[in-house]
PLY file of the C-alpha trace (Angstrom):
ply
format ascii 1.0
element vertex 387
property float x
property float y
property float z
element edge 386
property int vertex1
property int vertex2
end_header
128.02 114.12 149.42
131.36 115.07 150.55
131.21 118.34 148.02
127.71 119.13 149.10
128.98 118.99 152.88
131.63 121.27 151.92
129.59 123.81 150.12
127.27 124.03 153.22
130.27 124.57 155.61
131.44 127.47 153.56
128.11 128.90 153.05
127.58 128.62 149.19
124.86 126.24 149.16
122.28 128.87 148.45
124.20 130.24 145.65
121.76 129.54 142.55
124.85 128.36 140.16
126.30 125.95 142.80
123.01 124.58 143.92
122.01 123.85 140.01
125.38 122.02 139.77
124.74 120.13 142.90
121.40 119.00 141.36
123.02 117.95 138.15
125.63 115.95 140.20
122.91 114.24 142.08
120.92 113.18 139.12
123.97 112.25 137.14
124.51 109.65 140.18
121.08 108.39 139.89
119.85 110.17 143.11
116.84 112.03 141.78
115.22 112.35 144.79
118.35 114.07 146.50
118.40 116.39 143.65
114.61 117.07 144.12
115.18 117.72 147.56
117.93 120.40 146.83
115.77 121.97 144.06
112.82 122.51 146.40
115.22 124.27 148.91
116.57 126.62 146.54
114.51 130.05 147.26
115.33 131.74 144.29
115.49 129.43 141.11
116.83 130.46 137.65
116.27 128.87 134.39
119.54 126.82 134.97
118.02 125.33 138.17
115.07 124.15 136.46
116.78 122.70 133.29
119.24 120.79 135.66
116.39 119.08 137.37
114.08 118.39 134.26
117.21 116.98 132.64
118.00 114.83 135.70
114.52 113.35 135.67
114.97 112.53 131.70
118.43 111.19 132.27
117.03 108.78 134.60
113.89 107.74 132.52
111.39 109.65 135.21
109.45 111.23 132.26
106.20 111.73 134.30
108.22 113.89 136.72
110.13 115.68 134.09
106.76 116.65 132.14
105.46 117.76 135.55
108.16 119.87 136.35
108.36 121.29 132.83
104.76 122.38 132.81
105.19 124.13 136.30
108.44 125.96 134.88
107.62 129.92 134.68
109.55 130.59 131.24
111.20 127.42 129.68
113.77 128.28 126.92
114.89 126.01 124.22
117.33 124.36 126.49
114.22 123.36 128.68
112.58 121.93 125.61
115.89 120.30 124.40
116.23 118.71 127.97
112.72 117.19 127.82
112.72 116.16 124.24
116.02 114.22 124.90
114.45 112.37 127.95
111.47 111.12 125.72
113.94 110.27 123.08
115.96 108.15 125.72
112.75 106.61 126.82
112.25 105.51 123.13
108.69 107.49 123.08
109.19 108.88 119.58
105.70 109.98 118.95
106.09 112.02 122.34
109.41 113.66 120.77
107.67 114.94 117.64
104.63 116.18 119.43
106.88 118.38 121.85
108.60 119.71 118.59
105.55 120.73 117.05
104.36 122.54 120.38
107.88 124.14 120.50
107.39 125.57 117.10
103.94 126.71 117.73
105.11 128.61 120.70
107.45 130.43 118.69
110.63 128.89 120.76
113.16 127.92 117.97
115.24 124.70 118.47
118.93 124.78 119.23
121.68 122.34 117.75
121.17 119.86 120.63
117.35 119.88 119.75
118.15 119.02 116.12
120.51 116.14 117.07
117.65 114.41 119.27
114.95 114.84 116.53
117.42 113.67 114.00
118.07 110.61 116.05
114.55 109.95 116.57
113.94 110.12 112.65
116.87 107.62 112.36
115.66 105.28 114.78
112.22 105.09 113.15
113.52 105.52 109.60
111.20 108.64 109.33
112.99 110.12 106.11
110.48 112.63 105.29
110.37 114.16 108.73
114.21 113.86 108.67
114.23 116.01 105.42
111.79 118.62 106.63
114.24 118.57 109.69
117.14 119.38 107.22
115.22 122.09 105.62
114.91 123.98 108.78
118.68 123.29 109.92
119.58 125.05 106.56
117.27 128.04 107.06
118.80 128.52 110.94
122.28 128.11 109.24
123.39 125.36 111.24
123.53 122.30 108.81
127.24 122.76 108.54
127.74 122.28 112.46
129.68 119.11 113.04
126.99 117.68 115.52
123.96 118.45 113.33
125.95 117.26 110.33
126.71 114.04 111.87
123.02 113.51 112.97
121.92 114.18 109.51
124.32 111.83 108.00
123.08 109.31 110.36
119.54 110.00 109.56
119.72 109.47 105.98
121.85 106.26 106.28
119.58 104.63 108.84
116.45 105.72 106.70
117.87 104.02 103.79
119.22 107.03 101.69
122.66 106.39 101.38
123.22 108.68 98.43
121.79 111.35 100.81
124.06 110.65 103.78
127.18 110.73 101.52
126.12 114.08 100.03
125.80 115.74 104.02
129.05 114.11 104.76
131.09 115.33 101.63
129.85 118.60 102.30
130.67 118.94 105.80
133.25 121.38 106.24
134.42 119.82 109.77
134.45 116.12 110.56
135.00 114.47 113.80
135.39 110.73 114.80
131.72 110.20 115.42
130.80 111.65 111.70
133.45 109.07 110.29
131.85 106.45 112.33
128.10 106.99 111.44
129.07 107.25 107.69
131.29 104.03 107.78
128.54 102.13 109.88
125.88 103.46 107.32
127.61 102.21 104.29
128.23 98.67 106.06
124.61 98.35 107.09
123.33 99.18 103.91
125.53 96.84 101.87
128.01 99.03 100.45
130.65 97.10 102.26
133.75 97.94 99.74
132.72 101.66 100.18
132.71 101.34 103.68
136.21 99.94 103.73
137.59 102.32 101.19
136.44 104.98 103.65
137.68 103.69 106.50
141.28 103.43 104.86
140.90 107.07 104.01
140.74 108.07 107.43
143.70 109.61 109.20
145.95 106.50 110.56
146.97 108.99 113.64
143.36 108.36 114.74
142.62 104.87 115.81
139.09 103.67 115.24
136.60 103.63 118.12
134.77 100.32 119.16
131.45 101.10 116.86
133.70 101.90 114.15
135.71 98.56 114.30
132.41 96.63 114.52
131.20 98.21 111.35
134.36 97.46 109.39
134.19 93.66 110.62
130.72 93.66 109.89
131.45 94.74 106.41
134.11 92.11 106.06
131.63 89.38 107.20
128.79 90.38 104.94
131.03 90.79 101.83
133.14 87.57 102.11
136.35 89.50 102.81
137.69 87.23 105.25
141.36 87.84 104.81
140.71 91.47 105.11
138.86 91.02 108.08
141.59 88.86 109.78
144.02 91.53 108.67
141.96 94.22 110.68
141.65 91.83 113.36
145.51 91.33 113.72
146.02 95.16 113.55
143.67 96.29 116.18
143.72 93.11 118.13
144.51 95.05 121.40
141.37 97.00 121.28
139.04 94.27 120.64
136.04 93.57 123.05
133.53 90.95 122.86
131.34 92.13 120.08
134.27 92.58 117.92
135.16 88.71 118.45
131.50 88.02 117.74
132.03 89.77 114.36
134.83 87.40 113.77
133.13 84.37 114.52
130.10 85.15 112.21
132.68 86.13 109.45
134.44 82.78 109.78
131.29 80.98 110.02
129.57 82.46 107.08
132.61 81.51 105.02
132.48 77.96 106.21
135.49 78.07 108.14
133.74 76.45 111.23
136.78 74.86 112.82
138.47 78.30 113.01
135.57 79.80 114.46
135.40 77.36 117.26
139.06 77.77 118.00
138.51 81.59 118.00
135.50 81.15 120.58
138.00 78.69 122.78
140.83 81.27 122.70
138.96 84.49 123.34
140.64 86.66 126.01
137.04 87.69 126.95
134.11 85.83 127.81
132.27 84.96 124.65
128.90 86.43 123.95
125.77 83.92 123.45
125.64 85.96 120.12
129.06 84.31 119.13
127.86 80.83 119.79
124.52 81.82 117.87
126.71 82.79 114.91
128.72 79.38 114.87
125.60 77.41 115.15
124.05 79.37 112.33
127.17 78.58 110.25
126.72 75.06 111.24
123.38 74.95 110.15
124.20 76.53 106.73
127.23 74.19 106.04
125.40 71.19 107.17
128.16 70.26 110.43
125.62 68.39 112.66
128.35 67.19 115.14
129.59 70.80 115.91
126.04 72.11 115.83
125.10 69.82 118.64
128.21 70.69 120.40
127.64 74.28 120.10
123.83 73.89 121.20
125.18 72.33 124.62
127.45 75.42 125.02
124.69 77.89 124.11
122.51 76.23 126.99
125.46 76.61 129.47
125.83 80.48 128.32
122.17 80.97 128.89
122.48 79.98 132.50
125.18 83.04 132.97
123.09 85.45 130.48
119.32 85.34 130.16
119.44 86.62 126.48
120.99 83.13 125.75
117.59 81.61 126.31
115.91 84.12 123.91
118.57 83.31 121.32
117.85 79.52 121.59
114.14 80.25 121.17
114.48 82.28 117.96
117.15 79.80 116.57
114.82 76.76 117.03
111.93 78.68 115.78
113.79 79.55 112.43
114.40 75.54 112.21
110.72 75.00 113.00
111.66 73.01 116.08
108.43 74.28 117.99
108.61 71.60 120.85
112.04 73.17 121.65
110.79 76.31 121.44
108.26 75.76 124.21
110.80 74.03 126.43
112.96 77.00 126.19
110.09 79.41 126.95
108.87 77.20 129.81
112.18 77.41 131.47
112.38 81.02 131.02
108.96 81.31 132.78
110.24 78.98 135.48
113.36 81.28 136.10
111.02 84.51 135.91
112.64 85.74 132.83
110.75 87.63 130.19
111.46 88.48 126.76
111.10 92.09 126.08
108.18 92.76 123.64
108.64 93.48 119.87
108.35 97.07 118.49
108.11 98.59 115.30
107.27 101.92 113.74
105.53 103.24 110.62
105.32 106.96 109.23
101.90 107.68 107.43
101.03 111.10 106.48
103.77 112.81 108.04
102.96 111.14 111.54
105.35 108.30 113.15
102.98 105.48 114.78
104.54 103.14 117.11
103.46 99.68 118.02
104.48 97.42 120.79
103.67 93.70 121.36
100.81 93.37 123.78
100.35 97.12 124.40
97.02 98.81 124.65
98.32 102.57 124.86
97.82 103.39 121.18
94.74 105.73 120.73
93.44 103.29 118.05
94.44 100.24 119.84
90.86 98.44 119.51
90.70 99.19 116.00
94.30 98.03 115.40
93.61 94.50 117.21
90.51 94.31 115.13
92.47 94.58 111.89
94.90 92.09 113.18
92.27 89.49 113.80
91.17 89.91 110.25
94.38 89.43 108.84
95.14 86.35 110.78
91.84 84.97 109.55
92.76 85.83 106.02
96.16 83.93 106.63
94.66 80.78 108.13
94.45 77.79 105.75
90.81 77.22 105.03
0 1
1 2
2 3
3 4
4 5
5 6
6 7
7 8
8 9
9 10
10 11
11 12
12 13
13 14
14 15
15 16
16 17
17 18
18 19
19 20
20 21
21 22
22 23
23 24
24 25
25 26
26 27
27 28
28 29
29 30
30 31
31 32
32 33
33 34
34 35
35 36
36 37
37 38
38 39
39 40
40 41
41 42
42 43
43 44
44 45
45 46
46 47
47 48
48 49
49 50
50 51
51 52
52 53
53 54
54 55
55 56
56 57
57 58
58 59
59 60
60 61
61 62
62 63
63 64
64 65
65 66
66 67
67 68
68 69
69 70
70 71
71 72
72 73
73 74
74 75
75 76
76 77
77 78
78 79
79 80
80 81
81 82
82 83
83 84
84 85
85 86
86 87
87 88
88 89
89 90
90 91
91 92
92 93
93 94
94 95
95 96
96 97
97 98
98 99
99 100
100 101
101 102
102 103
103 104
104 105
105 106
106 107
107 108
108 109
109 110
110 111
111 112
112 113
113 114
114 115
115 116
116 117
117 118
118 119
119 120
120 121
121 122
122 123
123 124
124 125
125 126
126 127
127 128
128 129
129 130
130 131
131 132
132 133
133 134
134 135
135 136
136 137
137 138
138 139
139 140
140 141
141 142
142 143
143 144
144 145
145 146
146 147
147 148
148 149
149 150
150 151
151 152
152 153
153 154
154 155
155 156
156 157
157 158
158 159
159 160
160 161
161 162
162 163
163 164
164 165
165 166
166 167
167 168
168 169
169 170
170 171
171 172
172 173
173 174
174 175
175 176
176 177
177 178
178 179
179 180
180 181
181 182
182 183
183 184
184 185
185 186
186 187
187 188
188 189
189 190
190 191
191 192
192 193
193 194
194 195
195 196
196 197
197 198
198 199
199 200
200 201
201 202
202 203
203 204
204 205
205 206
206 207
207 208
208 209
209 210
210 211
211 212
212 213
213 214
214 215
215 216
216 217
217 218
218 219
219 220
220 221
221 222
222 223
223 224
224 225
225 226
226 227
227 228
228 229
229 230
230 231
231 232
232 233
233 234
234 235
235 236
236 237
237 238
238 239
239 240
240 241
241 242
242 243
243 244
244 245
245 246
246 247
247 248
248 249
249 250
250 251
251 252
252 253
253 254
254 255
255 256
256 257
257 258
258 259
259 260
260 261
261 262
262 263
263 264
264 265
265 266
266 267
267 268
268 269
269 270
270 271
271 272
272 273
273 274
274 275
275 276
276 277
277 278
278 279
279 280
280 281
281 282
282 283
283 284
284 285
285 286
286 287
287 288
288 289
289 290
290 291
291 292
292 293
293 294
294 295
295 296
296 297
297 298
298 299
299 300
300 301
301 302
302 303
303 304
304 305
305 306
306 307
307 308
308 309
309 310
310 311
311 312
312 313
313 314
314 315
315 316
316 317
317 318
318 319
319 320
320 321
321 322
322 323
323 324
324 325
325 326
326 327
327 328
328 329
329 330
330 331
331 332
332 333
333 334
334 335
335 336
336 337
337 338
338 339
339 340
340 341
341 342
342 343
343 344
344 345
345 346
346 347
347 348
348 349
349 350
350 351
351 352
352 353
353 354
354 355
355 356
356 357
357 358
358 359
359 360
360 361
361 362
362 363
363 364
364 365
365 366
366 367
367 368
368 369
369 370
370 371
371 372
372 373
373 374
374 375
375 376
376 377
377 378
378 379
379 380
380 381
381 382
382 383
383 384
384 385
385 386
């Protein structure tokens, strides 16, 4: 507000570039109504002004407003399309992301690097490998496949779509690699079961570049799921000052999987940060796996207390009880959640069929074929019920 006031005092508020920057500032602070007021007051808007407001709406999840403004824009450019696509991506409306991309191409507007990154991110999230490969082909035709951001997005898409070999090919051919490229490749290997390869790649990194939070999580995950406890503890001692709650959770999971339950409990007790409910859930899972009922009961009590501070703990308890077949306890947790006004986020899944991504949300009726979908689900339930 002080900056805006100063521009008014010196008579620069009407400058189209200054006003565009102010709109961007307001939106990034979550004040889209103030941004829109300023946008409407600009007499001669240029493409930057329009894009700032469209991007601002997208940044704040106001996609109806973003779409309406985009449709009212006299001559949207590829930055405008990219801003709208990025907004729908953040709002997890992946079908809309691909729909807009197709419209963009039909109108002869070629995507830029930012658009490609958003589209590849949507492919990675929905595991749409064929769509991702088509985008890869378009990137090659445009000559931008070697761009570090596009290359990183391609690596991530292939890895998350289950094509680790494809991810490695893109990664190895990139002329320039940044921190995020290393991260997505290491994460892709670790989460695809190539733990040793993930750790070997991590060790090849320049030691002058310390790992970021996500990379640390990936290497600890790799150690946990491959039983390399000693190596995981070695990384823990090396990077201890950089660890956050999620890293400690990975360590608890690693120790619990290996049956070193007392060490896992001690780690939870000595954490310099508040333990996540996931850490307690990891310990409880280890107790169940290694038949330590005494520690399991103790951990359940702690998880109940954690749930009072973090509503996610109730969801976790419900899931743990369900996996153990303790349906009365599941109902008790759900009842308590209802009393507290808490609600579990609905499940969501995607499927790619005939080069089109279909998304399904629990209890949703927005899909164009929702009636047919529910009929098929009812038939499946009938088939699964015992006679």
